[in-house]
C-alpha positions as CSV (number, residue, x, y, z in Angstrom):
1,M,-8.1,-50.9,-15.2
2,N,-8.4,-50.6,-11.2
3,E,-11.5,-52.4,-10.2
4,Q,-10.6,-52.1,-6.5
5,I,-13.3,-50.2,-4.4
6,P,-12.8,-46.8,-2.3
7,V,-12.2,-47.1,1.2
8,I,-13.4,-44.7,3.6
9,R,-12.8,-45.0,7.4
10,E,-12.9,-42.8,10.6
11,V,-9.1,-42.3,12.1
12,D,-7.8,-40.2,14.8
13,Q,-7.8,-36.8,13.0
14,G,-10.6,-37.1,10.7
15,T,-12.4,-39.1,8.1
16,A,-9.7,-40.8,5.8
17,R,-10.6,-42.0,2.2
18,L,-8.3,-44.5,-0.1
19,M,-9.4,-44.1,-3.6
20,P,-8.5,-46.5,-6.5
21,D,-6.6,-45.0,-9.3
22,V,-8.6,-46.0,-12.5
23,D,-5.2,-46.0,-14.6
24,R,-3.0,-47.7,-12.6
25,D,-4.1,-51.5,-11.0
26,R,-2.8,-51.4,-7.3
27,A,-2.5,-47.5,-6.6
28,W,-4.1,-45.5,-4.3
29,L,-4.8,-41.9,-3.1
30,L,-4.9,-41.4,0.5
31,T,-6.8,-38.1,1.6
32,V,-7.7,-37.0,5.4
33,D,-10.6,-34.9,5.7
34,G,-10.5,-33.9,1.9
35,A,-6.5,-33.1,2.2
36,P,-4.1,-35.1,0.0
37,Q,-1.7,-37.3,2.4
38,S,-0.2,-40.1,0.1
39,Y,-0.3,-41.6,-3.3
40,V,1.1,-44.9,-3.2
41,D,1.6,-47.8,-6.1
42,L,2.1,-51.0,-4.8
43,D,3.3,-52.6,-7.7
44,A,5.7,-49.6,-8.2
45,P,6.8,-48.2,-5.2
46,D,9.6,-45.9,-6.7
47,H,6.9,-44.2,-8.6
48,L,6.2,-40.7,-6.9
49,E,3.1,-39.1,-8.0
50,F,2.8,-35.7,-5.6
51,E,5.3,-33.0,-6.7
52,Y,6.6,-32.6,-3.2
53,A,7.0,-36.2,-2.7
54,R,9.4,-36.1,-6.3
55,R,11.5,-33.4,-4.8
56,L,11.9,-35.4,-1.6
57,G,13.0,-38.1,-4.1
58,H,15.3,-36.0,-5.9
59,L,16.9,-35.0,-2.5
60,V,17.4,-38.6,-1.8
61,D,18.9,-39.5,-5.0
62,T,21.9,-36.9,-4.3
63,L,22.4,-37.7,-0.8
64,A,24.9,-40.7,-1.3
65,G,26.5,-43.0,-3.6
66,E,23.5,-44.6,-6.2
67,G,21.8,-47.5,-4.3
68,A,23.9,-47.1,-0.9
69,P,21.5,-47.5,2.0
70,L,20.7,-44.9,4.3
71,D,19.5,-44.8,8.0
72,V,16.1,-42.8,8.0
73,L,13.9,-40.9,10.6
74,H,10.5,-40.2,8.8
75,L,8.2,-37.7,11.2
76,G,5.1,-38.4,9.7
77,G,3.6,-41.7,7.8
78,G,1.0,-41.1,5.7
79,G,0.9,-44.3,3.3
80,L,4.5,-44.3,3.7
81,T,5.4,-43.5,0.1
82,L,8.7,-42.3,0.6
83,P,9.9,-44.7,2.6
84,R,8.7,-47.3,0.2
85,Y,10.7,-45.4,-2.3
86,V,13.8,-45.6,-0.1
87,A,13.4,-49.1,0.7
88,V,13.4,-50.1,-3.4
89,T,16.0,-47.7,-4.5
90,R,18.6,-48.1,-1.6
91,P,18.1,-51.9,-0.5
92,G,19.2,-52.3,2.9
93,S,18.3,-49.0,4.6
94,R,16.8,-48.8,7.8
95,Q,14.1,-46.8,8.4
96,D,11.7,-45.7,11.2
97,V,8.4,-44.0,10.5
98,V,6.6,-42.1,13.4
99,E,3.0,-42.0,13.0
100,A,0.8,-40.1,15.8
101,D,-2.4,-41.4,13.9
102,R,-3.1,-45.0,15.2
103,G,-6.3,-45.3,13.1
104,L,-4.4,-43.9,9.9
105,L,-1.5,-46.4,10.7
106,D,-4.1,-49.7,10.8
107,L,-5.8,-48.4,7.8
108,V,-2.5,-48.0,5.9
109,A,-1.1,-51.7,7.0
110,E,-4.5,-53.3,6.3
111,H,-4.5,-52.2,2.8
112,L,-1.3,-50.7,1.8
113,P,0.8,-53.4,3.5
114,L,4.9,-53.4,3.3
115,P,6.6,-55.9,1.5
116,A,8.4,-58.4,3.9
117,G,12.1,-57.5,4.5
118,S,11.3,-53.5,3.7
119,G,13.7,-52.5,6.5
120,I,10.9,-50.0,7.7
121,T,9.8,-50.0,11.2
122,V,6.5,-48.1,12.0
123,H,5.8,-46.5,15.4
124,A,2.8,-45.1,16.7
125,A,3.8,-42.3,18.2
126,D,4.1,-38.3,18.5
127,A,6.9,-37.1,16.1
128,R,8.5,-34.4,18.5
129,A,8.3,-37.0,21.9
130,W,10.2,-39.5,19.3
131,L,12.9,-37.3,18.2
132,E,13.6,-36.0,21.6
133,S,14.2,-39.9,22.7
134,A,15.9,-41.2,19.6
135,P,19.9,-41.4,19.5
136,A,22.4,-38.7,19.0
137,A,24.0,-39.2,15.6
138,S,21.9,-42.4,14.6
139,A,20.2,-40.7,11.2
140,D,21.3,-39.9,7.7
141,L,18.3,-38.2,7.0
142,V,15.3,-37.0,8.8
143,V,12.2,-36.0,7.1
144,G,9.6,-34.0,8.4
145,D,6.1,-34.5,6.8
146,V,3.7,-34.1,9.1
147,F,0.2,-32.9,8.7
148,G,-2.8,-32.5,11.5
149,G,-5.4,-32.3,8.9
150,S,-3.6,-29.9,6.3
151,R,-1.4,-27.8,9.0
152,V,2.0,-28.8,10.1
153,P,2.0,-28.6,14.1
154,A,3.5,-26.0,16.0
155,H,5.6,-28.0,18.1
156,L,7.6,-29.3,14.9
157,T,8.5,-25.7,13.8
158,S,10.8,-24.2,16.4
159,V,14.5,-23.7,17.1
160,E,14.2,-26.0,20.2
161,Y,12.6,-28.8,17.3
162,A,15.3,-27.6,14.8
163,R,18.3,-28.6,17.7
164,H,16.8,-32.0,18.4
165,V,16.9,-32.5,14.9
166,R,20.5,-31.9,14.5
167,R,21.2,-33.6,17.3
168,V,19.9,-37.1,15.9
169,L,21.4,-36.1,12.6
170,R,25.0,-37.8,11.8
171,P,27.6,-35.3,10.7
172,G,26.9,-34.2,7.2
173,G,23.4,-35.6,7.4
174,V,20.4,-33.5,6.0
175,Y,16.8,-32.6,7.3
176,A,14.1,-32.2,4.9
177,A,10.5,-30.9,5.4
178,N,7.7,-30.8,3.7
179,L,5.9,-27.1,4.2
180,A,3.2,-25.8,2.5
181,D,2.4,-21.6,2.5
182,G,1.6,-18.9,0.0
183,S,2.1,-14.9,-0.4
184,P,3.5,-13.4,1.8
185,F,5.2,-16.7,3.1
186,A,5.2,-15.5,6.8
187,F,5.3,-19.1,7.7
188,L,7.8,-20.0,5.5
189,R,10.4,-17.4,6.0
190,S,10.0,-17.9,9.6
191,Q,11.0,-21.6,9.1
192,L,14.1,-20.5,7.1
193,A,14.9,-18.1,9.6
194,T,14.3,-20.8,12.5
195,F,16.4,-23.3,10.7
196,A,19.2,-21.0,10.0
197,R,19.7,-20.7,13.6
198,V,20.7,-24.1,14.1
199,F,21.8,-25.5,10.5
200,P,24.6,-23.5,8.4
201,E,23.5,-24.6,5.0
202,L,19.8,-24.4,3.7
203,A,18.3,-24.8,0.5
204,L,14.2,-24.6,-0.7
205,I,12.9,-26.5,-3.5
206,A,9.9,-25.3,-4.7
207,E,7.7,-24.6,-8.0
208,P,8.5,-21.3,-9.3
209,G,5.2,-20.3,-9.5
210,V,4.3,-20.8,-5.6
211,L,7.8,-19.1,-4.9
212,R,6.3,-16.0,-7.0
213,G,3.5,-15.9,-4.8
214,R,0.9,-17.1,-7.7
215,R,-0.6,-20.0,-5.8
216,F,-0.5,-21.6,-2.2
217,G,1.6,-24.8,-2.5
218,N,4.4,-26.9,-1.1
219,A,8.0,-26.3,-0.7
220,V,10.6,-28.3,0.7
221,L,13.1,-27.0,3.3
222,V,16.4,-28.8,3.3
223,A,18.8,-28.2,5.9
224,S,22.3,-29.8,7.0
225,D,25.6,-28.9,8.7
226,R,27.3,-29.5,5.3
227,A,26.7,-28.1,1.7
228,V,24.1,-30.3,0.0
229,D,25.0,-30.7,-3.7
230,T,22.6,-28.2,-5.0
231,A,24.1,-28.2,-8.6
232,R,23.0,-31.8,-8.9
233,L,19.7,-31.2,-7.0
234,T,19.0,-28.3,-9.4
235,R,19.4,-30.4,-12.6
236,R,17.2,-33.0,-11.4
237,T,14.5,-30.8,-10.2
238,A,14.6,-28.5,-13.2
239,A,14.4,-31.8,-15.6
240,D,11.2,-32.9,-13.7
241,A,8.0,-33.7,-15.1
242,F,7.0,-30.9,-12.8
243,P,10.0,-28.8,-12.8
244,A,11.2,-26.9,-9.5
245,R,13.5,-24.3,-8.6
246,V,16.2,-24.7,-5.9
247,E,17.2,-21.6,-4.1
248,H,19.9,-21.3,-1.6
249,G,22.8,-18.9,-0.9
250,P,22.3,-14.9,-1.1
251,A,19.0,-15.7,-3.1
252,L,17.6,-17.7,0.1
253,A,18.7,-15.2,2.2
254,R,17.1,-12.2,0.3
255,F,13.9,-14.6,0.3
256,T,14.3,-15.1,4.1
257,G,14.4,-11.3,4.6
258,G,14.1,-10.1,8.1
259,A,11.9,-12.8,9.3
260,A,12.6,-13.8,13.1
261,P,13.3,-17.5,14.3
262,V,10.5,-19.2,16.2
263,T,10.8,-20.6,19.7
264,D,8.3,-23.1,21.4
265,A,6.9,-20.3,23.4
266,G,5.7,-18.3,20.1
267,A,5.3,-21.3,17.6
268,V,2.0,-21.5,15.7
269,P,0.6,-24.3,12.9
270,S,1.6,-23.6,9.3
271,P,-1.5,-21.8,7.5
272,A,-4.5,-23.6,6.4
273,P,-4.7,-23.9,2.5
274,P,-7.4,-21.6,0.9
275,D,-10.2,-23.9,-0.6
276,G,-9.4,-25.9,-3.4
277,A,-5.3,-25.2,-3.1
278,F,-4.7,-29.0,-3.5
279,G,-7.5,-29.8,-5.9
280,I,-9.7,-31.8,-3.6
281,G,-12.8,-30.9,-1.9
């Protein structure tokens, strides 16, 4: 049983809490102002607890041959859950993590340290500014998982932002974004329309109840210049302990409907989740 004690600290964007998991010896839940940010098991970095993180993990597993290293740019750091997963499942990967909250980075470095030789480099910077200065064709995967509290910042939702993402990706590279919305999905539909303006291939991974509008929740947007292996991704996500659906092609176009792309001039943050949406008050 975990006898660690909770850690509470003021960081740049609010009050961060590291709560030990009583069932796992060195596992921690990270929240900021009550919003869940990350779950990290230091003894099992390939363990993904959150549903959206598991779906990102499934995507990572389908991108290249088993165990093949990837060059990954993570926009948003939190507890570095997905970078740790990539490091152990694809040894030799080179990963950059960009996180604007320096206080949060210090907390994670102190209590959730990365192992030596992880291949993960952490940078304290704004995600959009870092992306704009990143070398062209330098990443196999770009992950967008930036939340200011519980909302995706507006400057990471536009066509201009999507164009920078595509510039940084190599041919055949993939962008994956953790987004959150609920019915009538104005934000999610606008994001699909925005990335469709820049990328020819899109997919969306989400729990069926979320897609039916029954609850507010996370959805993973996938964008690429080439078709992703949606058949394999569908099998993996459907067989998960928390089954999800992969929408693509005509079904995804119908879901997007007549939504318009978003530009920098009109971009807004993602909607604030309703109270209790993620189970933590």
